[in-house]
KOLGUFI-874041 format. One line per field, with one value per residue (C-alpha): residue number from 1; residue in one letter; z, y negated, x. Coordinates in Angstrom, 1 decimal, decimal comma. Layout:
BEGIN
num = c(NUM / ...)
residuo = c(a / ...)
z = c(Z / ...)
y = c(Y / ...)
x = c(X / ...)
***
This chain:
BEGIN
num = c(1 / 2 / 3 / 4 / 5 / 6 / 7 / 8 / 9 / 10 / 11 / 12 / 13 / 14 / 15 / 16 / 17 / 18 / 19 / 20 / 21 / 22 / 23 / 24 / 25 / 26 / 27 / 28 / 29 / 30 / 31 / 32 / 33 / 34 / 35 / 36 / 37 / 38 / 39 / 40 / 41 / 42 / 43 / 44 / 45 / 46 / 47 / 48 / 49 / 50 / 51 / 52 / 53 / 54 / 55 / 56 / 57 / 58 / 59 / 60 / 61 / 62 / 63 / 64 / 65 / 66 / 67 / 68 / 69 / 70 / 71 / 72 / 73 / 74 / 75 / 76 / 77 / 78 / 79 / 80 / 81 / 82 / 83 / 84 / 85 / 86 / 87 / 88 / 89 / 90 / 91 / 92 / 93 / 94 / 95 / 96 / 97 / 98 / 99 / 100 / 101 / 102 / 103 / 104 / 105 / 106 / 107 / 108 / 109 / 110 / 111 / 112 / 113 / 114 / 115 / 116 / 117 / 118 / 119 / 120 / 121 / 122 / 123 / 124 / 125 / 126 / 127 / 128 / 129 / 130 / 131 / 132 / 133 / 134 / 135 / 136 / 137 / 138 / 139 / 140 / 141 / 142 / 143 / 144 / 145 / 146 / 147 / 148 / 149 / 150 / 151 / 152 / 153 / 154 / 155 / 156 / 157 / 158 / 159 / 160 / 161 / 162 / 163 / 164 / 165 / 166 / 167 / 168 / 169 / 170 / 171 / 172 / 173 / 174 / 175 / 176 / 177 / 178 / 179 / 180 / 181 / 182 / 183 / 184 / 185 / 186 / 187 / 188 / 189 / 190 / 191 / 192 / 193 / 194 / 195 / 196 / 197 / 198 / 199 / 200 / 201 / 202 / 203 / 204 / 205 / 206 / 207 / 208 / 209 / 210 / 211 / 212 / 213 / 214 / 215 / 216 / 217 / 218 / 219 / 220 / 221 / 222 / 223 / 224 / 225 / 226 / 227 / 228 / 229 / 230 / 231 / 232 / 233 / 234 / 235 / 236 / 237 / 238 / 239 / 240 / 241 / 242 / 243 / 244 / 245 / 246 / 247 / 248 / 249 / 250 / 251 / 252 / 253 / 254 / 255 / 256 / 257 / 258 / 259 / 260 / 261 / 262 / 263 / 264 / 265 / 266 / 267 / 268 / 269 / 270 / 271 / 272 / 273 / 274 / 275 / 276 / 277 / 278 / 279 / 280 / 281 / 282 / 283 / 284 / 285 / 286 / 287 / 288 / 289 / 290 / 291 / 292 / 293 / 294 / 295 / 296 / 297 / 298 / 299 / 300 / 301 / 302 / 303 / 304 / 305 / 306 / 307 / 308 / 309 / 310 / 311 / 312 / 313 / 314 / 315 / 316 / 317 / 318 / 319 / 320 / 321 / 322 / 323 / 324 / 325 / 326 / 327 / 328 / 329 / 330 / 331 / 332 / 333 / 334 / 335 / 336 / 337 / 338 / 339 / 340 / 341 / 342 / 343 / 344 / 345 / 346 / 347 / 348 / 349 / 350 / 351 / 352 / 353 / 354 / 355 / 356 / 357 / 358 / 359 / 360 / 361 / 362 / 363 / 364 / 365 / 366 / 367 / 368 / 369 / 370 / 371 / 372 / 373 / 374 / 375 / 376 / 377 / 378 / 379 / 380 / 381 / 382 / 383 / 384 / 385 / 386 / 387 / 388 / 389 / 390 / 391 / 392 / 393 / 394 / 395 / 396 / 397 / 398 / 399 / 400 / 401 / 402 / 403 / 404 / 405 / 406 / 407 / 408 / 409 / 410 / 411 / 412 / 413 / 414 / 415 / 416 / 417 / 418 / 419 / 420 / 421 / 422 / 423 / 424 / 425 / 426 / 427 / 428 / 429 / 430 / 431 / 432 / 433 / 434 / 435 / 436 / 437 / 438 / 439 / 440 / 441 / 442 / 443 / 444 / 445 / 446 / 447 / 448 / 449 / 450 / 451 / 452 / 453 / 454 / 455 / 456 / 457 / 458 / 459 / 460 / 461 / 462 / 463 / 464 / 465 / 466 / 467 / 468 / 469 / 470 / 471 / 472 / 473 / 474 / 475 / 476 / 477 / 478 / 479 / 480 / 481 / 482 / 483 / 484 / 485 / 486 / 487 / 488 / 489 / 490 / 491 / 492 / 493 / 494 / 495 / 496 / 497 / 498 / 499 / 500 / 501 / 502 / 503 / 504 / 505 / 506 / 507 / 508 / 509)
residuo = c(x / x / x / x / x / x / x / x / x / x / x / x / x / x / x / x / x / x / x / x / x / x / x / x / x / x / x / x / x / x / x / x / x / x / x / x / x / x / x / x / x / x / x / x / x / x / x / x / x / x / x / x / x / x / x / x / x / x / x / x / x / x / x / x / x / x / x / x / x / x / x / x / x / x / x / x / x / x / x / x / x / x / x / x / x / x / x / x / x / x / x / x / x / x / x / x / x / x / x / x / x / x / x / x / x / x / x / x / x / x / x / x / x / x / x / x / x / x / x / x / x / x / x / x / x / x / x / x / x / x / x / x / x / x / x / x / x / x / x / x / x / x / x / x / x / x / x / x / x / x / x / x / x / x / x / x / x / x / x / x / x / x / x / x / x / x / x / x / x / x / x / x / x / x / x / x / x / x / x / x / x / x / x / x / x / x / x / x / x / x / x / x / x / x / x / x / x / x / x / x / x / x / x / x / x / x / x / x / x / x / x / x / x / x / x / x / x / x / x / x / x / x / x / x / x / x / x / x / x / x / x / x / x / x / x / x / x / x / x / x / x / x / x / x / x / x / x / x / x / x / x / x / x / x / x / x / x / x / x / x / x / x / x / x / x / x / x / x / x / x / x / x / x / x / x / x / x / x / x / x / x / x / x / x / x / x / x / x / x / x / x / x / x / x / x / x / x / x / x / x / x / x / x / x / x / x / x / x / x / x / x / x / x / x / x / x / x / x / x / x / x / x / x / x / x / x / x / x / x / x / x / x / x / x / x / x / x / x / x / x / x / x / x / x / x / x / x / x / x / x / x / x / x / x / x / x / x / x / x / x / x / x / x / x / x / x / x / x / x / x / x / x / x / x / x / x / x / x / x / x / x / x / x / x / x / x / x / x / x / x / x / x / x / x / x / x / x / x / x / x / x / x / x / x / x / x / x / x / x / x / x / x / x / x / x / x / x / x / x / x / x / x / x / x / x / x / x / x / x / x / x / x / x / x / x / x / x / x / x / x / x / x / x / x / x / x / x / x / x / x / x / x / x / x / x / x / x / x / x / x / x / x / x / x / x / x / x / x / x / x / x / x / x / x / x / x / x / x / x / x / x / x / x / x / x / x / x / x / x / x / x / x / x / x / x / x / x / x / x / x / x / x / x / x / x / x / x / x / x)
z = c(-73,3 / -71,3 / -70,2 / -67,9 / -69,5 / -67,9 / -67,2 / -67,3 / -65,3 / -65,4 / -62,2 / -62,8 / -60,3 / -60,3 / -62,2 / -64,7 / -68,4 / -69,8 / -72,5 / -75,9 / -77,3 / -74,2 / -73,6 / -75,0 / -74,4 / -76,0 / -75,3 / -77,0 / -79,6 / -77,0 / -74,3 / -74,6 / -73,0 / -70,2 / -69,3 / -69,3 / -67,1 / -64,6 / -64,5 / -63,9 / -61,1 / -59,5 / -56,6 / -56,1 / -56,0 / -53,6 / -51,3 / -51,4 / -51,4 / -48,4 / -47,3 / -46,5 / -48,5 / -45,5 / -45,2 / -49,0 / -48,9 / -46,0 / -47,8 / -51,0 / -49,1 / -47,2 / -50,4 / -52,1 / -49,4 / -49,9 / -53,6 / -54,9 / -58,1 / -60,6 / -64,1 / -66,9 / -70,5 / -73,1 / -76,7 / -79,3 / -82,7 / -85,2 / -88,7 / -90,2 / -90,3 / -90,6 / -87,2 / -85,8 / -87,3 / -85,8 / -82,4 / -82,8 / -83,7 / -80,8 / -78,3 / -79,8 / -79,5 / -75,9 / -74,7 / -76,6 / -75,5 / -72,0 / -73,5 / -76,3 / -73,9 / -71,9 / -75,1 / -76,1 / -72,8 / -73,1 / -76,6 / -75,4 / -72,7 / -75,2 / -77,4 / -74,6 / -73,5 / -75,7 / -76,7 / -75,5 / -77,6 / -80,2 / -77,6 / -75,2 / -77,9 / -78,0 / -75,9 / -72,7 / -73,5 / -76,9 / -77,2 / -78,9 / -79,1 / -79,1 / -78,7 / -80,1 / -80,4 / -80,1 / -76,7 / -73,6 / -70,0 / -67,3 / -63,5 / -61,8 / -61,1 / -63,4 / -62,1 / -63,6 / -62,9 / -64,0 / -64,5 / -62,1 / -64,9 / -67,5 / -71,2 / -73,7 / -76,7 / -79,2 / -82,3 / -81,6 / -78,2 / -77,9 / -76,3 / -77,3 / -80,2 / -77,9 / -76,5 / -73,8 / -73,6 / -69,8 / -69,6 / -72,4 / -71,4 / -71,5 / -73,6 / -76,4 / -78,2 / -80,1 / -83,3 / -82,1 / -80,9 / -84,4 / -86,0 / -83,6 / -84,6 / -88,3 / -89,7 / -88,3 / -89,2 / -91,7 / -89,1 / -86,2 / -85,7 / -82,9 / -80,3 / -76,9 / -75,1 / -71,4 / -69,4 / -65,6 / -62,6 / -63,0 / -63,9 / -66,8 / -68,4 / -69,9 / -71,0 / -74,6 / -75,6 / -79,2 / -80,8 / -83,8 / -86,5 / -85,5 / -82,9 / -85,4 / -86,0 / -82,2 / -81,9 / -84,7 / -82,9 / -79,6 / -81,0 / -82,9 / -80,2 / -76,8 / -74,9 / -77,7 / -77,0 / -78,2 / -79,6 / -79,6 / -77,1 / -74,1 / -72,2 / -71,9 / -73,5 / -74,7 / -72,1 / -73,8 / -72,2 / -73,7 / -72,6 / -71,9 / -71,0 / -70,8 / -68,9 / -67,5 / -64,1 / -61,8 / -58,2 / -56,6 / -58,5 / -56,6 / -59,1 / -56,3 / -54,9 / -55,6 / -58,7 / -58,8 / -60,4 / -60,8 / -58,9 / -58,9 / -59,7 / -57,5 / -58,4 / -56,7 / -55,3 / -55,7 / -59,4 / -60,4 / -62,3 / -61,9 / -59,4 / -60,2 / -57,7 / -60,5 / -62,0 / -59,0 / -55,2 / -53,4 / -49,8 / -47,9 / -44,8 / -41,6 / -43,0 / -45,9 / -48,5 / -51,1 / -52,9 / -55,1 / -53,0 / -54,9 / -54,6 / -50,8 / -50,3 / -51,5 / -48,6 / -45,7 / -43,1 / -41,1 / -42,0 / -44,9 / -48,1 / -48,5 / -45,1 / -43,0 / -40,6 / -38,4 / -38,9 / -35,4 / -33,2 / -29,7 / -26,8 / -24,8 / -21,6 / -23,3 / -26,6 / -28,0 / -31,3 / -32,7 / -34,1 / -31,4 / -28,4 / -27,1 / -25,3 / -26,1 / -23,4 / -22,0 / -23,5 / -26,9 / -26,0 / -24,7 / -27,9 / -30,0 / -28,0 / -28,4 / -32,1 / -32,4 / -30,6 / -32,8 / -35,9 / -35,1 / -34,1 / -37,3 / -39,2 / -37,5 / -38,3 / -41,8 / -42,2 / -40,8 / -43,0 / -46,1 / -45,2 / -44,8 / -48,2 / -49,8 / -48,4 / -49,7 / -53,0 / -53,1 / -52,3 / -55,0 / -57,5 / -56,5 / -57,1 / -60,4 / -61,3 / -60,4 / -62,6 / -65,4 / -65,0 / -65,1 / -68,2 / -69,8 / -68,9 / -70,5 / -73,5 / -73,7 / -73,7 / -76,4 / -78,4 / -78,0 / -79,3 / -82,2 / -82,8 / -82,9 / -85,3 / -87,5 / -87,5 / -88,6 / -91,4 / -92,4 / -92,5 / -94,7 / -97,0 / -97,2 / -98,2 / -100,9 / -102,2 / -102,4 / -104,3 / -106,7 / -107,2 / -108,3 / -110,7 / -112,1 / -112,8 / -114,6 / -116,7 / -117,6 / -118,8 / -120,8 / -122,3 / -123,3 / -125,0 / -126,8 / -128,1 / -129,4 / -131,2 / -132,6 / -134,1 / -135,7 / -137,1 / -138,5 / -140,3 / -141,7 / -142,8 / -144,7 / -146,4 / -147,4 / -148,7 / -150,8 / -152,2 / -152,9 / -154,8 / -157,0 / -157,7 / -158,7 / -161,0 / -162,7 / -163,1 / -164,6 / -167,1 / -168,0 / -168,4 / -170,7 / -173,0 / -173,0 / -174,0 / -176,9 / -178,1 / -177,8 / -179,9 / -182,6 / -182,5 / -182,8 / -185,7 / -187,4 / -187,1 / -188,3 / -191,3 / -192,2 / -191,9 / -194,2 / -196,8 / -196,7 / -197,9 / -200,8 / -204,4 / -205,4 / -207,8 / -205,2 / -202,8 / -205,6 / -206,1 / -202,5 / -202,2 / -205,2 / -204,4 / -202,7 / -200,4 / -200,5 / -197,3 / -197,7 / -195,2 / -192,7 / -192,3 / -188,9 / -189,0 / -189,6 / -186,7 / -185,3 / -188,7 / -189,7 / -186,3 / -187,0 / -190,5 / -189,2 / -187,5 / -190,7 / -192,5 / -189,5 / -189,6 / -193,4 / -193,0 / -190,3 / -192,5 / -195,3 / -193,0 / -191,9 / -195,4)
y = c(91,0 / 93,0 / 92,4 / 93,9 / 95,4 / 94,6 / 96,6 / 94,9 / 96,5 / 95,2 / 96,2 / 96,2 / 96,2 / 99,1 / 97,3 / 95,6 / 96,8 / 98,1 / 95,9 / 97,6 / 98,2 / 96,9 / 100,1 / 100,3 / 102,3 / 102,0 / 105,8 / 106,8 / 108,8 / 110,7 / 111,3 / 112,1 / 110,0 / 112,5 / 112,5 / 108,7 / 108,6 / 111,1 / 109,2 / 105,9 / 107,3 / 109,6 / 107,3 / 106,4 / 110,1 / 110,9 / 108,0 / 108,8 / 112,6 / 114,2 / 110,9 / 110,3 / 107,7 / 105,3 / 105,7 / 105,3 / 102,1 / 100,8 / 101,6 / 100,0 / 96,9 / 96,7 / 96,7 / 94,4 / 91,8 / 88,3 / 88,6 / 88,3 / 89,5 / 86,9 / 86,7 / 87,0 / 86,1 / 88,3 / 87,0 / 89,5 / 88,4 / 91,2 / 91,0 / 93,7 / 92,8 / 96,5 / 97,2 / 94,3 / 95,8 / 99,2 / 97,6 / 95,8 / 99,1 / 100,9 / 98,3 / 98,3 / 102,1 / 102,1 / 99,4 / 100,9 / 104,5 / 104,2 / 102,2 / 104,7 / 107,6 / 105,8 / 105,0 / 108,7 / 109,8 / 107,2 / 108,4 / 112,0 / 110,9 / 108,9 / 112,0 / 114,2 / 111,6 / 110,4 / 106,8 / 104,5 / 101,5 / 100,6 / 98,3 / 101,2 / 103,0 / 100,2 / 100,8 / 98,7 / 97,8 / 97,0 / 97,2 / 94,3 / 92,8 / 89,1 / 87,0 / 87,0 / 90,6 / 89,4 / 87,8 / 90,0 / 89,0 / 91,4 / 91,1 / 92,1 / 91,2 / 91,0 / 92,7 / 92,2 / 94,6 / 94,7 / 97,8 / 98,2 / 99,2 / 96,8 / 97,5 / 96,3 / 94,2 / 96,3 / 97,5 / 101,2 / 101,0 / 101,7 / 98,8 / 98,0 / 96,6 / 94,4 / 91,1 / 88,9 / 85,1 / 84,7 / 81,0 / 79,1 / 75,6 / 75,2 / 72,1 / 74,4 / 75,7 / 78,9 / 77,1 / 75,6 / 79,1 / 80,5 / 77,7 / 78,5 / 82,2 / 81,6 / 82,7 / 86,2 / 86,6 / 89,4 / 91,6 / 90,9 / 93,6 / 91,9 / 89,2 / 89,2 / 85,8 / 86,5 / 83,6 / 84,2 / 81,9 / 80,4 / 76,8 / 75,0 / 78,1 / 81,5 / 84,7 / 86,1 / 89,7 / 90,1 / 93,6 / 93,9 / 96,5 / 97,6 / 97,0 / 95,2 / 92,6 / 92,1 / 91,7 / 89,0 / 87,1 / 87,4 / 86,0 / 83,2 / 82,0 / 82,9 / 79,7 / 77,5 / 74,6 / 74,9 / 71,4 / 68,4 / 66,3 / 68,6 / 70,3 / 73,7 / 76,6 / 80,0 / 82,7 / 86,1 / 89,6 / 93,0 / 95,0 / 98,7 / 99,5 / 97,9 / 99,8 / 99,4 / 101,0 / 100,8 / 99,5 / 102,8 / 104,7 / 102,9 / 100,2 / 98,0 / 100,6 / 100,3 / 102,0 / 104,1 / 102,5 / 99,2 / 95,9 / 93,7 / 90,1 / 87,8 / 84,2 / 81,2 / 79,2 / 76,0 / 76,1 / 78,9 / 80,9 / 84,4 / 85,0 / 87,2 / 87,5 / 88,2 / 84,8 / 82,6 / 83,2 / 84,2 / 83,3 / 85,1 / 83,3 / 84,8 / 84,8 / 87,1 / 84,4 / 84,2 / 81,1 / 80,1 / 78,8 / 75,5 / 75,1 / 75,6 / 73,2 / 70,4 / 71,2 / 68,9 / 70,7 / 73,8 / 75,2 / 77,4 / 75,6 / 78,1 / 78,8 / 76,1 / 78,8 / 77,3 / 79,1 / 78,2 / 79,2 / 77,8 / 80,1 / 81,8 / 83,8 / 87,1 / 86,8 / 90,4 / 92,2 / 93,0 / 96,4 / 97,9 / 95,8 / 95,1 / 91,8 / 89,3 / 88,2 / 84,7 / 83,8 / 84,2 / 81,6 / 79,3 / 79,8 / 79,1 / 75,8 / 74,9 / 75,7 / 73,5 / 70,7 / 71,0 / 71,2 / 68,1 / 66,2 / 67,1 / 66,2 / 62,8 / 62,2 / 63,3 / 61,1 / 58,0 / 58,7 / 59,1 / 56,0 / 54,0 / 55,3 / 54,5 / 50,9 / 50,5 / 51,9 / 49,5 / 46,5 / 47,5 / 48,0 / 44,6 / 42,9 / 44,6 / 43,6 / 39,9 / 39,9 / 41,4 / 38,7 / 36,0 / 37,5 / 37,7 / 34,1 / 32,9 / 35,0 / 33,6 / 30,0 / 30,8 / 32,4 / 29,3 / 27,1 / 29,3 / 29,2 / 25,4 / 25,3 / 27,9 / 25,9 / 22,8 / 24,7 / 26,1 / 22,6 / 21,3 / 24,3 / 23,8 / 20,2 / 21,2 / 23,9 / 21,4 / 18,9 / 21,6 / 22,8 / 19,3 / 18,9 / 22,4 / 21,3 / 18,2 / 20,1 / 22,6 / 19,8 / 18,1 / 21,5 / 22,0 / 18,5 / 19,1 / 22,5 / 20,7 / 18,1 / 20,7 / 22,5 / 19,2 / 18,4 / 21,9 / 21,5 / 18,1 / 19,5 / 22,3 / 19,8 / 17,5 / 20,5 / 21,5 / 17,9 / 17,7 / 21,0 / 19,8 / 16,5 / 18,4 / 20,6 / 17,6 / 15,8 / 19,0 / 19,1 / 15,4 / 15,9 / 18,8 / 16,8 / 13,8 / 16,1 / 17,4 / 13,9 / 12,8 / 15,8 / 14,9 / 11,3 / 12,3 / 14,7 / 11,8 / 9,5 / 12,0 / 12,8 / 9,1 / 8,5 / 11,4 / 10,3 / 6,8 / 8,1 / 9,9 / 8,4 / 6,2 / 8,8 / 11,4 / 9,1 / 8,3 / 12,0 / 12,6 / 9,7 / 10,9 / 14,6 / 16,6 / 19,5 / 22,2 / 24,2 / 27,6 / 28,7 / 31,1 / 34,5 / 35,9 / 38,3 / 35,6 / 33,4 / 32,7 / 31,9 / 29,6 / 27,9 / 27,4 / 26,0 / 23,8 / 21,5 / 20,7 / 19,0 / 16,9 / 15,7 / 15,0 / 13,1 / 11,1 / 10,4 / 9,3 / 7,0 / 5,6 / 4,9)
x = c(45,4 / 42,8 / 39,2 / 36,7 / 33,6 / 30,2 / 27,1 / 23,8 / 21,0 / 17,4 / 15,6 / 11,9 / 9,0 / 6,6 / 3,8 / 6,1 / 6,2 / 9,4 / 11,0 / 11,4 / 14,9 / 16,7 / 18,8 / 22,3 / 25,4 / 28,8 / 29,4 / 26,1 / 28,0 / 30,0 / 27,4 / 23,7 / 21,0 / 20,5 / 24,2 / 24,3 / 21,2 / 22,7 / 25,9 / 24,0 / 21,9 / 24,4 / 25,2 / 21,5 / 20,5 / 23,3 / 22,2 / 18,5 / 18,7 / 16,9 / 15,3 / 11,7 / 9,7 / 9,9 / 13,7 / 14,1 / 12,1 / 14,3 / 17,5 / 16,3 / 15,2 / 18,5 / 20,5 / 18,1 / 18,8 / 17,4 / 17,0 / 13,4 / 11,9 / 10,9 / 9,4 / 11,9 / 11,2 / 13,0 / 12,9 / 14,2 / 15,4 / 16,1 / 17,6 / 15,4 / 11,7 / 10,7 / 12,0 / 10,0 / 6,9 / 7,7 / 8,1 / 4,8 / 3,0 / 4,7 / 3,5 / 0,1 / -0,1 / 1,3 / -1,1 / -4,1 / -3,6 / -5,3 / -8,1 / -8,4 / -8,6 / -11,4 / -13,2 / -13,1 / -14,5 / -17,2 / -18,0 / -18,3 / -20,8 / -22,8 / -23,0 / -24,3 / -26,8 / -29,6 / -29,1 / -31,9 / -30,9 / -28,2 / -26,5 / -25,8 / -23,8 / -21,2 / -18,0 / -17,6 / -14,0 / -12,4 / -8,7 / -6,9 / -3,3 / -2,4 / 0,8 / 4,2 / 5,6 / 9,2 / 8,6 / 8,2 / 7,6 / 8,8 / 9,1 / 12,3 / 15,9 / 18,9 / 22,0 / 25,5 / 28,3 / 31,9 / 34,0 / 36,9 / 39,3 / 40,7 / 40,2 / 42,8 / 41,8 / 43,9 / 42,2 / 42,4 / 40,7 / 37,0 / 35,1 / 31,6 / 29,5 / 27,5 / 28,5 / 26,9 / 26,9 / 26,7 / 25,6 / 24,0 / 22,7 / 18,9 / 19,3 / 20,5 / 17,3 / 17,0 / 17,4 / 20,7 / 21,9 / 21,1 / 23,2 / 26,0 / 26,1 / 25,2 / 28,6 / 28,0 / 24,3 / 25,0 / 26,6 / 24,2 / 21,6 / 19,6 / 19,7 / 18,0 / 17,5 / 16,9 / 15,5 / 15,2 / 14,6 / 18,1 / 17,6 / 19,3 / 20,8 / 20,0 / 21,7 / 22,0 / 22,8 / 24,1 / 24,2 / 26,6 / 26,8 / 30,2 / 32,9 / 35,1 / 32,4 / 32,1 / 35,8 / 35,8 / 33,0 / 34,8 / 38,1 / 36,3 / 33,8 / 35,1 / 36,0 / 34,6 / 32,3 / 28,7 / 28,8 / 31,1 / 29,0 / 28,7 / 31,5 / 29,7 / 31,7 / 30,8 / 31,7 / 31,7 / 32,0 / 31,8 / 28,7 / 29,5 / 25,9 / 22,5 / 19,9 / 16,4 / 15,5 / 12,6 / 13,1 / 11,9 / 14,6 / 17,3 / 18,2 / 19,5 / 21,9 / 25,6 / 27,0 / 30,2 / 33,2 / 31,3 / 31,4 / 28,3 / 28,9 / 26,8 / 25,7 / 27,2 / 24,3 / 26,2 / 27,2 / 24,7 / 27,5 / 28,6 / 31,4 / 34,4 / 37,2 / 39,7 / 39,0 / 38,4 / 38,3 / 35,0 / 34,2 / 31,5 / 30,0 / 28,7 / 25,2 / 26,3 / 26,2 / 29,0 / 30,3 / 33,2 / 36,0 / 36,2 / 32,4 / 32,4 / 35,3 / 33,0 / 30,6 / 31,7 / 29,6 / 30,0 / 26,6 / 25,8 / 24,6 / 21,8 / 20,3 / 22,0 / 23,3 / 26,1 / 29,4 / 30,6 / 27,6 / 27,1 / 28,1 / 25,3 / 25,2 / 24,6 / 26,4 / 26,6 / 26,6 / 23,2 / 24,4 / 26,6 / 25,5 / 29,0 / 29,3 / 32,1 / 34,5 / 34,5 / 37,8 / 36,1 / 33,6 / 36,3 / 38,3 / 35,2 / 34,6 / 38,3 / 38,1 / 35,0 / 36,7 / 39,8 / 37,7 / 35,7 / 38,8 / 40,5 / 37,4 / 37,2 / 40,9 / 40,4 / 37,4 / 39,2 / 42,2 / 39,9 / 38,1 / 41,3 / 42,5 / 39,2 / 39,3 / 42,9 / 41,9 / 38,9 / 41,1 / 43,6 / 40,7 / 39,2 / 42,5 / 42,9 / 39,3 / 40,0 / 43,1 / 41,2 / 38,5 / 41,1 / 42,7 / 39,3 / 38,5 / 41,7 / 41,0 / 37,5 / 38,9 / 41,3 / 38,5 / 36,3 / 39,2 / 39,7 / 35,9 / 35,9 / 38,8 / 37,2 / 33,9 / 35,8 / 37,4 / 34,1 / 32,5 / 35,3 / 35,0 / 31,3 / 31,8 / 34,3 / 32,0 / 29,1 / 31,3 / 32,6 / 29,0 / 27,9 / 30,9 / 30,1 / 26,6 / 27,8 / 30,3 / 27,5 / 25,2 / 28,1 / 28,9 / 25,3 / 25,2 / 28,5 / 27,2 / 24,1 / 26,2 / 28,5 / 25,5 / 24,3 / 27,7 / 28,1 / 24,8 / 25,8 / 29,2 / 27,5 / 25,1 / 28,1 / 30,0 / 27,0 / 26,6 / 30,4 / 30,2 / 27,3 / 29,1 / 32,3 / 30,3 / 28,8 / 32,1 / 33,7 / 30,8 / 31,3 / 35,0 / 34,5 / 32,1 / 34,5 / 37,4 / 35,4 / 34,5 / 38,1 / 39,2 / 36,7 / 37,9 / 41,5 / 40,6 / 38,8 / 41,7 / 44,2 / 42,0 / 41,5 / 45,2 / 46,0 / 43,4 / 44,9 / 48,2 / 46,7 / 46,6 / 43,7 / 42,4 / 42,3 / 40,6 / 38,1 / 37,4 / 37,0 / 34,6 / 32,6 / 32,8 / 30,1 / 30,3 / 27,6 / 27,2 / 25,5 / 23,0 / 24,7 / 23,2 / 22,3 / 25,2 / 27,8 / 26,8 / 30,1 / 31,7 / 28,9 / 29,2 / 32,9 / 32,3 / 29,5 / 31,9 / 33,8 / 30,9 / 30,2 / 33,8 / 33,7 / 30,5 / 32,1 / 35,0 / 32,8 / 30,9 / 34,2 / 35,4)
***
């Protein structure tokens, strides 16, 4: 793939200041500044050599044509803030130098003359600087040339480290532009936004650190949309040289091996015959072929000059003075008649086609309206059925809500009753436990009494079987029970039951 490199030339008026840091050359390492300047102005010097000032002005005006100088705003964005400070100081010094010279002269005069009052010692003019140092306003014309030879996009071919975005829509602010180039901020040395009289668009020059970075940006962004909403795309070109020349130096004259790209006054974009065709009218105005095809008149879109002029008696060339023959006038009239007849036929044909198209569109619109009406009726029926279903569902929901509230109240009462019954159950269990304990105690006492009674009965039965003498001895006998000591508590307790049984037996006898 090959591309044409471009040369950007800023032609300045005599009184216009020169913008700082605008000059650039891709061959700066191979050629010196003087050689580049000589090569740039070679054709202009050859054309103006040996001419008087009046003839030079006429030649410059002839090549300038209808182009007029306008104010251009150049906004510079640099990645290094130190360079911005250096530019600011340079501009301050350049603007303050004439004033400083005048102030020195005035100070010398004040030293020679005796001061009458302190106010006379003050300078008449005080130098100062204001405004944004990165924004410059110049007065001139922006020329865009393309090289006649093609340059390959291979890696080993020297191209340039500077790219130019030809048309950026005016709706895209500087902040949006910085976001667009944000992935390459680290390799961008400076950007220059150039706004001229062209409405709704501006131009951007981007200087990269190396050619490889410029190639990466070209491959990534060329032909890419600035955003997803608008159709404008990024049109990139390699800049071989960017230069600033004064108008009196021949900046408007043709340049060797370069072709100037004019602007189409219809679409306001640069015209390149290698990309799209260019048509030049009799009044020396150029347009894109597709832009001029939309113009349904025989006049020029810029100056309204008729491209088929009316015949006159003395129709002759303004430069050579040779008169045209009558058959030329007849042929012009015949060409006009044929042109208008063809135009009328084309208009009638186009009108009939438009009417047929309108009828077809009208029928299609009626059919669409009928379909939409049927669809609307169906939707209304569906809406009514859905509304009925919604009413039924609302009724069911209200009924279920009432039942839910009743169930909640009943559940609440049942929970309260459950708590009361649990409390009563606990109380009954406690009373039952106490009653069981009392019964167990009573049963234990009754068992002991029963054992004593059984022991008494058995003893009485045994004594009854004994001889009378033995029974007499037992009746008359005595039992002495010793006092139990504290250490023999359990034994005395066991022997204490025996006397009680004997005494019971005695009472029984």
